[in-house]
C-alpha positions in Angstrom: 336.3 38.1 46.2 338.3 35.8 48.5 337.2 34.2 51.8 340.0 34.8 54.5 340.1 31.4 56.0 342.8 32.2 58.8 341.4 35.6 59.7 339.2 36.5 62.7 336.5 39.3 62.6 337.6 42.1 64.9 334.2 42.8 66.0 332.6 39.4 66.7 335.8 37.3 66.8 334.5 34.5 64.5 337.0 32.9 62.2 336.7 32.1 58.5 333.7 34.5 57.9 335.6 37.3 56.4 335.4 38.1 52.7 337.9 40.5 51.0 337.2 42.5 47.9 339.4 45.2 46.1 339.2 47.6 43.4 340.2 51.0 42.2 339.1 53.9 44.5 336.6 56.2 42.8 338.4 59.3 44.0 341.8 58.3 43.0 342.9 55.6 40.5 346.5 55.2 42.2 344.6 53.8 45.2 343.0 50.5 45.8 339.9 50.4 47.7 340.0 47.4 50.3 336.7 46.0 51.8 336.4 43.1 54.2 333.1 42.0 55.2 332.2 39.5 58.0 329.3 37.2 57.0 328.5 36.3 60.5 327.8 39.9 62.3 327.7 41.8 58.8 330.4 44.3 60.0 332.2 45.9 57.0 335.8 47.3 57.1 337.3 49.6 54.6 340.7 51.1 53.9 342.6 52.7 51.0 346.0 51.6 50.0 348.1 53.6 47.6 349.8 51.5 44.6 352.8 53.8 44.6 353.6 52.6 48.2 353.4 48.9 47.7 356.4 46.6 47.2 357.0 45.0 43.8 357.6 41.2 44.4 358.2 40.2 40.9 360.2 42.2 38.5 
């Protein structure tokens, strides 16, 4: 898990309160389940990202 220091919560607008976690999606191993949680207002944001659509930065 990582704290997103330069990010701001879209719900409460507090900075440096967001925590990022990622893992394999339970329904599809080719997707990442991205979860961002605000420690100030307890909002949780979730999205799925397809690994196949990501750009390789080191080949």
